N, C-alpha and C positions, 0 to 999 in steps of 0.2 A: 034564612037561617042556614041554607046549604052553602052560601058563599063565605060565611064567617070563619070557619077553620082555615080556608085557603088564605084569607087576608091576614090572619094571625101568624101563619107560617111565613108569609113574605115579610111581615114586620120583624119577626125574630131573626130571619136571615140578614135583613138590613142592619139590625142592631149588632149582630155578630160581626159583620163586615166593618162597621164603624169602629167597633172596639179594636179589631186587628189593626186598622189604620192608625188609631191613636197609640197603640203599642209600638208600631213601627216608627212613628214620629218621635216618641219618647226615647227609644233606643238610639235613633240618629242624633238627637240632641245630646244625649249622654256621651256618645262617641266623639262628637265635636268638642265637647267640654274637656274630655281627656286629652285630645290632641292639642288644644290650646294650653293646657297645663304643662304638657311635656315640652312644648316649644319654648325657646329663650324669649324673655321679655324684650321688647324693643328698647334701644338706647334713647333716652329722652334727650332732646335738644334744648338749647338755651331759649329758643323761641317758644317751644311748647311749655317748658317748665323752667323759668328763670332761676329758680333756686338750685337746679341740678348742677350748675357750674361749680358749686362749692365742693361736691363729692366726686365729680368726674373731671379728669384732665383730658382735654382733646389731644389726639396724636399730633406730633410735630409735623410741620409742612415738609414737602418733598425736598425743598432746597436747603433745609437745615443740615449741618454736619452730623454725621453718625457718631455716637458715643459708644465705646467698647464696654461690654458687660464686665463688671468686676469679678475676678476669679475667686475661687475658694481660697480662704486664708491658708489652709494646709498646703494647697498646691502652689501658693505664691512663695512659700518659704523654700529656700534652696535645700537640696538633699543633704549636703554636707552639714548645714546648720542644724537640720533635724537630727542627724546622727550625733552631732556634738551635744545637742540638748538631751537626747536620750542617755548618752554616756555621762553627761554632767549630773543629772539628778541621781543616777545610780551611784556615781562616785560620792555624791553628797551623803547618800544613805550609808554607804560603806564607811566614809569618814566619821559619820555620827556614831555608827556601831563601834568603830575602833576607839573613839573618844570615850564612850561609855565603858568599854572594856578596860581601857587604861585607868579610868577613874576607879573602877572596882578593884583592879589590881593594886593601885596605889593605896586604897583603903585597907587592904589585907596584904600589904607588901611583905610583912614579916613571915606570914604563913606561906606565901608564894615562894619567897627566896629559900625558906627552910625546905619546902618540898622539892624545889629544883636541886638544892644541895644534896638532898637525900637521893635523888635520881642519879646525880653524878657519882656519889659514893657507892650506890648500888651497882652502877655500871662497872666500877672498878673492882668490887668484891664479888659480883655474881659468878664470874668464871671460877673462883675458888670454891664457892658452894657447889657448883656443878662437878668440879673435880673430886671433891670429898664424897659426893653422892655416888660417883662412879666407883669409888673405893669401897662402897657398901654402907656408909653412914646414913642414918635416917635423915629426913629433910630437916626436922627441928634441930637435931644435934649438929648437923652441918652448918645450919644458919647461925646457931648460937656460937659455935667455935669461930666461924669466920667473923661475925660481928664483934665478938669480944677481942679477938686478936687485932682487928682493924682499929677499933676504938682505943685500945691500949697503946698501939704504936703511935697513933695520932696524938694521944695525950702525952706520951713520953717525948715526942718531938717538940710539942709546945712547951713542956716543962724544961727541956734542955735549952731551948732558946731563951726563956726567961732567966734561967740560972746563969747562962753565959753572959747575958746583958748585965745582970746585977753584979756578977763577979768582976766584970771589966769596966763597970761604970766609973769607979774612982780613977782608975788609970786613964780612961778616956777623957774624963773631965780635966785631969791634970794636963794631958796632952793638948786638949782643946784650948786651955788657958795659955799654954806655951805657944801654940800656933797663933793665938790672937796677939800675944806680945810680939811674936816674930813679924806678923802682918803689920803691926803698928810701927815697928822699927823700919820695915821696908817702905811704908808710906812716908815716913819722915825723911828717908834717904832717897826717895824717888824723885824724878824730875817734875812731879805734879805740884811741888811746892805746898805740900800739906803740912800745917803746923800742929804742934801738940795741943794748942788751945782749941783748934777746930775738932780734933779727935775727942778731946774731953767734952766739948759742947755736944757732939753727937751722942756720946755715952750718957751725958746728963739728960738730953732730950729723950733718949730711949728709956731711961729710968723714970723720968717724969710721966712718960706715956703709960708705962706699966702701972705707976702709982695712981694715976687718974682713972684708969680703966679697971680698977680692982673689982668693981661690981660686975663688969662684963666678964672678967676672968672667972669670978666666983660662979656666975650663972653658967659659963661654959663648962666649969668643973661639975656642977650639978647635972648639966645636960650630958656630960660624959658618963656620970653614974647611971643615968637613964639609959644611955646607949649600951652600957655594959650589961644592964638587966635585960634589955632586948636581945643582946647577943647571946646571953646564956639561955634565954627562952627559945631563941631560934635553934641553938645547938641541941637542946632537949627535943624539940619538935623534929629536927632532922634525924636524930638518933632513933626516935620512935618510928618515924616513917621508914627509915632504912630497914629496920627489923621486919616490918610487915612486907615491904617490897621484896626483900630477900626470901622471906618464907612463903608468901602467897601472891607473888607477882603475876603468875599466869592467870589465876582466877580473877584478880583485879582487872587485868586486861580484857578478859572475857566479859566481865560486867560492863566495862566501858564500851565494848562493841555493841552491847544491847541498847545503848543510848543513841547509836547511830541509826539513821533511817535505813530501811531494808535494802533499798536500791543502791545506796552507797556503801553498804557494809562489806561486800567482797573486796572492793578497792582498798578500804581502810584496813581490813584484816590483812591484806598483802603488804601494805605500806608500813604497818606497825613493826613487824620483825626487822625489816630493812632499816628503819629509823633507829631501832635499838642497837643493831649491829654497828651503825655509823657512830652512835653515841659511845658505845663501848670502845670502839677503835680510837675515837678521839681522846677519851679519858685516859686509856692505857698508854697511848702514844705520847700524850702531853706529860703524863707522870714520868715516863722514861726519859723524854727529852729534858724535862726540868731537872731530873736527878743528874743527868750527865752534865748539864750546865752548872749546877750547884757544885758538883764534885770538882770539875776542872777549874772553874773560877775560884772556888774556895782554896784549892791547892796553890793556885798562882798567888792569891792574897797571902796565904800562909808562908810561902817561900819568900815573899817580899817583906816579911816581918811586919805586916799591918795588924794592929790589934783587932780583936773580935772577928777573926777570920771565920769561925764556925757560925756565929749568929748571922754574919753577912751571907754565908753560903745558904743558910736556911731561908733568909729573906729572898735570895735569888730564886730558890726553889719555889717559894710561894708566889712570887710575882710572875713567875713564868706561866702561870695559868691565865694571865691577862696578856693576850698576844700583842706584840709590837710595843705597846705602852709599858707593860710590866718589865720588859727587858731594859728599856731606856731608864726607867725609874730605879731599878735595882742596880744597874751599872753605874748610874750617876751617884747613888748613895755610897757605893764602894769607892769610887774615885774621890768623893768629898772627904770620907773618913781617912783615906790615904793622904790626901792633901793636908788635912789639918794635923794629922799625927806624925807623918814621916816626911813631908815636904813635896816640892814640885816634881822632882825626878821620880820618886816612888809613885806619885799619882799618875804620871804619864805612863809608867810601866803597867800599872793596874788598868789604865784605859786601853793599852795595847792588848793585854790579856783578855779583857772583856770583849773588845771588838773581834779578836781572833776567834774566840769560842762562839760568839753569836753568829759570825759569818759561817762557821762550820755547821752550826745548828740550822741556819736558814737554808743553806744550799745542799747539805748532805743528810743531816739527821731527819729533819721533818719530811722531805720527799721519800726517804727510805723507810722510815718507821710508820708515818701516818698513811702514806700511799695515796692513791687516787680517791679512796672512799670518802675522805673528809677534806678534799682540796677545795679551798674557798679563795676567790680572787682577793688580792691585798686591799683593793679599794673597798670591797664588801667588809673585810675585816676591820679596817679603820672606821668606816661609817657605823658598823654595828657596835664596836667598842665605845665609840663616842656617844651613840644613842643610848646604849645600855647604862653608861656612866651618868648621863644626864637624867635618866628616868629613875634609876635605883642605886646610884653610887657605885662603890667597888663591887658589890654583889652583882649588879646589872652588867658591869663590864666583864666579869668572869663568865657569866652564863650567856653572853651575847653571841659569841662565836659558835659554841656548840648548838645553840638554838638555830643559827643561820645554817649550819651544816646539816642538821636534821631536817629543817624545812626544805633545803635544796634536794635532799634525798627523797622526801615524801612527794614533793611537787613533780620531780622527774618520774617517779614510779607511777603516780596517778595519771600523768600525761600519756605515758606509754600504755597503761592499762586502758585508758579511754579510747585510744586509737585502735588497740586490739579488739576491744568490745564493739566498736563501730564496724570494724571489718567482719566480725563474727555475725552481727545482726544485719549486715547489708544483704539485699536480695541477690540471689545467685543469677548469673546470666543464663539466658535460654536461647535455643535455636542457633542461628548463625552467630549471634554474639558469643555464645558459649564456645563455639568452635574457634572464633577469632581470639577469645581470651585464654584458650587453653595453651599451655606452654608447647612450643614447637620443638620437637626433638632434634638434636643436632645430628645430621647424617654422618656416618663414618666416612673417612676418606676413601674415595674410589680408587681402585687399582686399574692400571691400563689393561685393555682387553687382550686376551691371548691371540696369537696369530691364527688365522683360519678364515673360513667363510663368515660373512656377516650374519648376525642372528636374524632369524625370521620370526614373524609373529603371525598369529591367526587373524588379527584384525588390524585396521588402519591405526597407526599411531602406537601400537603396542610393541614394546621392546623388551626382550628378555635380558637378564643380567649376563655380563660376560662370563665366560667359562674360566674358572680359577685354575 
């Protein structure tokens, strides 16, 4: 019995040692399994796994030619083509925006033209309001006086033109009939061998054409009535808008500025007054030039004894607001009236008067009166008048040139403002760069040194200035 505790102790120690060995073997097996899991699986070959050839492509042999890797499509497109594509889609977006804007303007064309006409009239009358306010009149009274006087003068001019046309219509029709008879006699006696039967056939065909197109003429007359109603509506809208622009134009401009983004607001606030000055200079200069043209051409027509001299002068004044094209149309109208009523010689004299006055206007009056503030290239004038006439008729041709002049002023100011803003926000140079960027003062001219001993310095390279 004394040996039993010792045998039990040895049995316990052996069991403990056996357990530790089992734990070590288990830990070693787990570590080996982890290493096998982390390692890449071996590539199966066609011999071991025949079905693996379907999913795996063996590498090409060494003697096979090398194939270049396909580049990225973005890198394969040339830089110039990428720039053109970027600019192209932006231009498409801009063109679409302009197209939508033009469609909207066409839908409300009457309102837009009335407001633009109100802007032009306001630019012409606003200096009078400012002058009356400097004399001490309240803003409302100065606006009312200016607007009433302006509208009354415009109405009197229109009434005078209609009165002169109606008063001279009978005389003009008689002279037109005499001119047609004279043209008929000239054709019969001309070397073109025109017979009276041919002239009568032309007159008969013209009469038949008018008779067969009676419905079209009637519809055109009804359309003319509609146009007159639209014109009267536009005139009322323009008068109403002019009153408010004269009275409250400053606050309207401040409200418009609130619609502009905050970052662009300073530039737009600076461009607005300059654009208004350009528009005012254009309207006042054009009115003065048109008045001079109408007076001198009207006097020439009156001295040549052409009928309806005053209505023709008023037409010349109104057509002068259409640059280039208006002068041609009004001058041609005066020449045709002189040709029909007074003959070829009088028509040639009227043509000389019109050409002389227009040459003086183009080379002397416009550069002197309008100045550089509203100078627009002739090509831009022709293209803008043509585009405005195609889009909105006569009204579009009238407002095209002032719109181009104002746009030119605004774009020039915003470009200058952007350059100055970029310079203000640019980082300042530092260190040696600042010294190099600093302006170098120009040294004054040196005088020859006075006679005497050479100057001495305390250190090497130090020279004292010469004794004056």
